[in-house]
N, C-alpha and C positions, 0 to 999 in steps of 0.2 A: 805698541806693546800693550797686551791686555793684562790687568792685574785683578786678583780676587779681593773682594771686600769681605771682611768677617764681622758679624755682629755676635754679641753674646747670645747663647742658645735660649736664654729666657725671653728674649724679645720676640715679639710676633710681627711678621712682615705683612702688610696689606698690599702695597703697590711698589713698583720699582721700575726704573728706567736706566738708561745708561748714564744719566746726568745726576740722578738722586735716588735715595731710598727713603720711603715715608714710613714712619713707625706707626703701629697699631694705635687706635684712638684711646685704648685703655691706659696708655702711658703718656698721653698728651693732655695736659690740663686745659681748662677753659681760658686760662690767662694767655695761652699761646695759640688761640684759635684763629688769629688773623693772618700773621705773617711769620714764616719760619725761615731763618737764614742758614745756609750751609756754607762754611768758609772754604775757599779754594784750597786745593792741595798743592803745595809748593813743589812736590816731587812729580806731579802728573804733567804730562806733555799735552794733555787734552785742552784744546782752546777754550772750552766751556769753563774750565776751572781757573782762568785767569782773572775772573772778577767774582765778586759776590753775586750768588743766585738767589733771587726772591721768587716765591710762588705763593699764591692764595690757597688756603685750605677751604674745604667745604664739607657738608655733612655727608656727601657721597663717598668721599675717601677717608673721613675721620669718623663718621658715625657717632658723633657726640650725643650724650644724653639730652633729652628735650628741654630740660631745666635743671637748675642747680640744686633743686630739692631732691633729686635722684643721685646726686653726687655728694657724699659726706663731706662736711666742712673741713675735717681734719686732713682729708686727702687734697682738698682744694689748696689749703695752705702749704702742704708738703710739696705739691707739684709746682706752685708758684715760685717756690724758693729753689727748685731744681734747675741745674743748667741744661741748656739745649744738648741733647745727645749728639755726639759726633761720630761719624763713621769710623770703623777701625779697619784693620788690614784686609779682611775678605769676607765673603758671604758663603755659608755652607748650604749648597744647593739641595742636598738631601733633607736638611731641616726644613727648608722652604716647601718642598714637596709634601713632607709629613704634615706640615701646618695646614696646607690646603686640603689634604684628605681629612684631617680632623674637623675642619670647619664644615666640609660636606656632610660628614657623619652626623654632626650636630644638627644640621638642617633636616636631614632625613628623620632623626630621632624625634625632633620637635614636632614634625608632622604626625608621626605615629602617636605621640602622647596627646596631641590635640584631638586625634581621631577617636581616642578612647575616653576623651572628656577631662584630661588633665591640662588645665590652662594656667599660664603664668605670664606675667609681664616680661620676665626674662628667664631663660633657662640657663643657669650657671653651672658649668662643669666642675667637678671636684668639690662641690658643696652640697649641704643638705638644705632643702628648700621646704619650708612649711606652707602648705597649700590647702585649699578647700577640697574635701574628698568628693568626688563625683557620685560615689555610691550612697553615702548617708547624708551628704550636704551639711556635715558638721552637727547633725542633730538639731535640737531646739535652740541651742545657743549659737549655732553657726560657726563653731570653732574651727580653726585651721589645723585639723588633726591628721592630714596626710603628709607624710615625710617622703620627699622625692630626692633621690641621689642620682646624679649623672656622672659617669666616670670621667676622669680628666681628659681622656681623648675623645669624649662625645660619642662613644660607640655603644654604650649600654646605660639603661635606666632601670632602677628598681624603686618600688614604692610600697609603703605600708600605712594603713590608717590605724591610728593608736586608740580609737574609740572602742570600748569594750563590746558594744552592740554591733559593730561593723567588722573591723578586722580585715577589711579588703586589702589584698596584697597581690603583687605581680611583678613582672619584669619583661622588658623588650629590648631588642638590639637593632642598631641601624642597619645592619647587613641582612636581617631577616626579610624574607620576601613578604611577610604580612605580620600582623599583630595577633595571629591565631593563638600563639603560645602565651600571650599575656592574659592573665586571669581577668575575666569580665567582672564588672561590678556586681556584688551580691544584691539581689533585689529585696525590697521590703514590700510587704503587702498585708492585707487584712482579709478576714472572712468575706467581708462585704465586696472588696475589690475583686476577689476571685469568683464572686457569685455563688458562694457556698450556702446551703440551706439544710434544714433538718431532714433526716431520712424519712422517705414516704413509706407507706404501709407495705408496698411491694418489696422494698429492700429490707424492711424489718422482718418480713416473712422469709426472705432469702437467708438472713443471718440466723433466724429461729431454726431453720432447717439444719444449720451447722451448729446448733446448740449454743449460739452466742446470744446473750440476754440483752434486753434493752437497757438495763442499768449499766452493763459493761460498755455498751456502745456510747452512752451518754458520758460516762466517766472519761472515755478516751476521745471524746469530742469527734466521733465518726459522723461525717456529714455526706451530702450528695451534691453533684453538680450536673446540670442539664447540658449536654453536648449534642446539638443537633436534635435528632429524634430519639435519642436514648438518654438514660440517666446513668451516671457513673458514681460509684462509691468514692468518697474523698477521705483519705486518711491524713489527718493533719499532724505535721511533725512540729513539735514545740520544744523550746528551751526556756526554762524558767517562766513558763506560761505564755511566752510570745511565739507567735506563729512565724516559723522560719522556712517551712517547705510544705509541699503538699503532693501527695501520690494518689493517682486515680486508678480504679479498677472497675471494669464493667462485669456484668454477670457472666458474659462469655469469656472471661479471663483475658482481656486486653488491658495492658498496663501502660501508663506514661506518667510523667511528673513535671512539675514547674521547672523551667530552665533558670539557670544562673541563681540557684539557692545554695545555702550552706548545707553540706552533707553531714547528717547526724543520724544517730539511731532513732527508730520509731519507739516512742514511749520513754525518751531519755529522762524526763523528770522523775520517773518511777524508780530510778536507781541512784538518785543523788545521795542517799544515805545508806545504800545497801552494802553489806559485807559479802553477801552472796548474790550473784548475778546470773540470770539465765539469758542466753542469746539463742533466738530462733531465726528462721529464714524467711519469714513472711508476716505481714501485719495480721492475717487471720490467726496464725499460730500464737502470736503475742496475746490476742484476745482470748484464744482457747486456753492459754496458760492461766489467764486471770479467772476464767470459769472454774479452774481446778484449785484456785486459792492462791496462786502465785502472781503477785503484782510486780514483784522485782525482776521484771522480764523486759527485754528490748528485742527489736528485730533489725536486722540489717537493711539498709534502704535499697540495695541492689541485689541482683541475682548471684548465684554461685559461679565460681570459675570452672572451666572445663578440665583443668589439670593443675597439679601442684607445681609451682615453679621450682626448678633446680638451681636457680641463681641465688646469690646472697641477698639478703633483704635490702631494698633500696632505702635511700635516705627518706626522712619524713616528708620533704618537700617533693620528692619524686614518686612517692608511694601513692599515686593518684587514685588507683582503684579502691584503696582502703583508707582514703582521706577521712571518711567518717569516723574511723577508729582514732585517728590523731586529733580530730576536732573535738572528741569527747573523752580525751586522755585523762582529764582531771577527775572524771567519773569512774573510769575503770581502774585507775591507779589505787583507789581506796579499797577495792575488792580483794578479799583473801581467797575467794573461791568462785570460779567462773564455770558454769555448766553450759556446755555447747550442745544445744538440742536442735542442731540442724537436721535437714531432711536425711532420710535413710539411703537415698540413692547416691550414686557416685559423686556428682557434683556437690551434694550436701556434705559428704565426708571430706571432700577436697577443701570446701569452705572452712570446715572445722579445723583442718590442718593448717591453713593459712592464717586463721585467727590465733591458733595456739602458738605459731611461730612468732607472732607480734606481741601477744599478751603474756607469754611465758608458760611453758608447758607444766611447770611445777605447781601452778595454781589452777589449771584447767582440768575439767571432768567432762565426760561424755556420756550420753544416754544410750540405752540399748532398747530400741523400739521393739514391741511385742510382735510375734508372728501373727500374720493374717490368715495363712493356711500353711500347708506343707512346704510350699515353695517361695513364699514372699512374706515381707514384713509390712506393717503399717508404715507409711512414708513420713508422717509428720504429726505434730501435736493435735491439729484439728481433726485428722482422720481418727486418732486414738479417742478423742473426746466424742466424736460422733458415733463410733461403732462400739466402744467399750465403756464410755462414761468417764466423769471427772475422777473418780476413785482410781481407775486404771491409769489415767494420765498423771495423777499425783504420785502413784507408785513408781512410774517410770522415772520421775525426777528424783525421788527419794533414794532410788537404787542405783543412780548414776555412778560410774567408776572413774578412778583417776586416769587422766590422759596418759598414754605410754610416754615414758621418758628414756632417752638414750638406749633404745632397743629393748627395754624391759617389756616382756609379753604380759598383757593384762588378762584377766580371767575372761573377758569377752572374746579376745582373740584365741585363747585356748579352746573355748567352747566352739568356735567356728572353724577351728583347724583340724578337728577330729570328727569322725563319723558320729552323727547324732544317734543316741540311743532312743528307740521308739518307747515313748511313755506308755504305761499300762492303761487300757481302756477303763474308764471309771464306770461304776455301777450307780445308777440314779434311779429315783422314783419321783412321782409327781409331788409327794410331800417334801422330799429333800430339795426340790427345786422351787418350792413355794408356789405351786400352781393351783388354780381354782377354775371351776367352770365359768364361762362367760356369763356376766350378769345380765338378766333380762330387765333392764331399766325402762325400756320403751316397748310398747306393742305397735308392730309395724302393720299398717293397713294400706294395701295398695288399691287405689281408685283408678278409674279409666284414664284420667289425665294428670294424676299426681299421687304422691305417696304422703301418708300422714303418720306421725309418730306420736302415740299416746303414752304419756308417762305413767309408769306404775307407782312412782313416788308422787304423792300429792303436792310436794314442794316444787316439782319440776313443771315447766310450762309446755303447753302444746306447740309443736313445731312441724313445718313441712320441709325444713332444710336439715338433712342429716349432718352437714358440716357444722351446724350450730349445735346439734345434739352432742357432737364429740366434746365440746367444752363441758358438757355434763357428764361425759365419761362412758358412753354406751358404745362398746365394740360391736355389739349386735347391730346397731344402727349403721356403724361404719361398714359392715359387711353387707347389710341390706342395700346401701347405696351402690355397692358393686354387684348387686343381683345375686348374692350368695345367701341362701336360705338358713334358717336356724337348724333345719333337719340335716343339711349337709355338714354344718359345723359340728353338730352332735355326733354324726356318724364317724367324722374323722377326728373327734375328740380335741378340737381346737379349743385352747384354754386361754387364760390370762394370768399375769403375775399377781399374787395376793396384794391387795391394797393399791394396785396401780392399774387404772382403767385405760391406759394408753399403750401398753405393751402386750402384744399378741404372742402366744406361745404355740408353735407348731410341733407337737410331740412326734418323734421318729420312732417307729416300731417295727420289730421283726418277730414274727410268730407271736404277736400280741404283747411282747415284752418291750419296755421302754429302753431304747439304746442311745438316744440322743434327743436334743431339743434345739430348735432354732427360733430366735426371737426377731420381732419386727414391730416397729412403733408406727403410729399413724403418720409420722413425718417421713417414713421410709428409711429408717436406719435398721441395719441388720447385724446380728451377732449370733454365736452358737455356743453351746456348752463345749468347754475345752476337753480334749481327749476323748471324744465320743467316737463311737464306731461309725464309719462313713458308709451310709446306705441311701437308697432312694427314699423320698417322702412318698408315703402310701404304698410301700412295698408289699404288704400283705394283700393288696387289691390285685396283684398280678400273679399270685401263687399258682393258679391253675390256667392262666390266660394263654391262648394261642396267638392273640393279637395284643400288642402293647402300645400305648400312646406315651410319649415322653415329652414333657413340657419343661419350661425354664424356671418356674417359681411356684410356690405352694398355692398362691391365690389362683394361678392358672389351672392347677390340678383340680381345685374346688369348682372352677368355672366349667371345665370339661365334664365334671360330674353333674352340674346342673343342665348340661346338654344331653345327659342320659348315658354317658360312658364312665363306668367305674374302673375299667381296666387301664388306669392312667397313673403315671408316677411323675415326680419332679426331681431334677438333680438337686443336690444339697448345696452346691457352690455356684459361683457365677460362671459366665461364658468367657472363653479366651478371646483376646483381641484379633488374632490371626490364626490361620491354620499352619501347623508346624510343618516344615519342609524336611525334617529329619526322619529317620526310620523309627518305627514304633519301639519304644523301650520295653524291657522285660516287665512282667507283672509287678515285681518287687520294686522296680524303679519308676513305675508309672504312677507316681504319687498324686498327681492332679486328678486322675480318673480312677483312683483306688475304689471309690464307691461302686464303680462298674464291675470290677473284679470281685468285690465282696458280695455282689448279687449275681454272679455268673450263672448260678444254678437256675435262677428264675428266667434269664434270657435264653439259656440253651434250648428251652422248650418252645420258644416262640417262633412261628413261621413268618410273621409279618410285624415289623416295628415301624410305627408312624412318628416322625419328628414334628412336633408342633412347637418348636422353639421360636424365639422372638424373630421378627422380620428384619431386624437390623443386622449389621455386619457380624458383630459377635455371636448373635443367635445362629447365623448360617455357619460361622466357624465351629460353633459347638456341635451342630448337626453333623458336619463333616468329620470331626474328630471322633464322635460316637460311632459313626458309620464305618470308619477305618477299623474300629475295634470290634464291632458287632457283625460286620460283613455287609457290604453295600448291596448285594444281591437280594437281601431281604428287608431293605430299608426304604421307606416311603417318606415323603415330605409334604407338609400342608403348605398350600399357597394362600396366604391371608388376603381377604378382599380388599379392594381399594377404598381408601378414605376419601380421596379427591383425585384430581388429575395427576398429581405428582407423588402421592405418598400412599402407603398401605397401613391398614391397622396393624398394630405392632404385636399383639398377642391375643390369647384366648379370652382373657378378661375384657380387653377393649372391644372385641367383637360381641361378646355377651352383653355388655353394658349398652353398646350403641346400636347393635343390630338384632340382638335377641338370641335365645337358645337355639331356634331353628336355623338361623344363619351360621352359628358355630358348628352345629351338626353337620350342615351342608358342606362347610369347609373341610371337615375331617373325612367326610365320606368321599370327597373328590380328591383326596391326596394322590400324588403321583410317585412313581418310582424316583428315587433320589437322583440317579445318574441321568435321568431324562429331563430333569428340570433345569430351566434357565435361572441364572443368578438374578435375584431381585435388585434392581437399581435403587 
């Protein structure tokens, strides 16, 4: 007859046989480590129970501590006084099975913890264990700052480092296939360990083109890092002055960042005391804001999402994409006004929405980026700074509007939900625009093998390098380097802004009257007078022309004139990226090419129109779009000469500078019918 033996559920069973049950070592004191006696059961018919059974214990089945120093004395005394446990009526087999499962889980969990660097002499379930943090090593003091807790069943472990400069936390489960979900230790590093160094002249020039000064770069600790055969910009992320992360960007706009670093805002220390905070979408935009006078600005560390989530906000622990927001919570909590100056494109607006959901719409404001042309807006802070200047960027921030709350429509939305009223064309003069003739600071003398610039001011030095002349402010020298003569500049009335020797002014005229003006700096930044009439540059030169040459920029128009062709005009705006596949819009709706319809009378008389637009893809797209409107049967296209085996000269001025006026004249004379030409690769 078989009978069940029952032990209390609190006891843990290690081994059993039909003759005896051995209790887990944790309930067996050192005093009983040699011999344990089980008394025979008087009611059992088993022959083995007719006498006292003795057996020797060992470390294999008792797993006792290696020495008494690991076993508190109070427990030694208590266990020594305890009677030998006796078996009771039956053993719960389900409990036995659970205990084996729990022990197996603990073994798996232990291996996972050791794999990520959490080591302990013993992993005790159901308790908090103070250990050395593998991320920060306890700092200089080597304190045991990592708190590890293992669930009573050995199935899950959670840990947190309570050092303020670390804060490493994570969790893992025994049943997980890997420890991928466990947060990796936060790395610590220095500028030296990352191989960072001061910016070279090439990168300083790159930032200068984007209107970012050396002073701003130094204040924000912008550095560089050599990676293979190229140099990357290094944007250092700091908290309280300490380097916690670093993001890299190449000139060709490739991005990456250091792995296993704390996610925070870029420029975090600049908002530690701010009641007003500006949030932008990129490090360059943060620097641009500073050029406009706003230091209370931070940038998100990652890109914008593709769409707004329609789910409820996740918990702080699960909101991984916006973890930087929660890591900087103590900074943003103090702000009473948060201006979201994210990009004007769809992802930028989605980012603003997701940030507002987490920060509170009632204290969020958003900017309204100015128009670039009739169809598009400037995309971000750096674009506005480059093309419109710091005053315009400052105005964008100062005119920010309250973020929409609970369906309330803002002025911004109302403006964009109705048909825009065309603003009146402004009347301008050279005096009202503050224009003056180009100053003749240098006398340009062309020698057989070089050019020399003689200063008219006795305080200036002789030089044969026009780019150095620019530092002295001579725009005439700038044009001379591009093979544009003073006579051509005077005939086209090219001017400069009063008191500024680096801003070129190209006046747009119709029948001799000033109708617009386009500006260009020596760093190749462009902008125009707002609300001017859209016409071609050099329009009066084709008033009676039977043949017309169209180029893509004002300097190309001047270059074609140096080659002997006055019947040339330039488009006032840039080229499209691609050719539209849609049908041509009506004249009223064809806003991008409105300048063409405003000058229709001039082109109606032409029997032959030559496109000398740029050799790149946008230049070809521009030629195609113009031909669709002007009639392909009378359109011709210039094929620019080859620069080398794989590329072509890009435009008229490149050909003039590198090959001379005769080569440019030859390229125009050999123009071919547009529909016969092959696409330039």
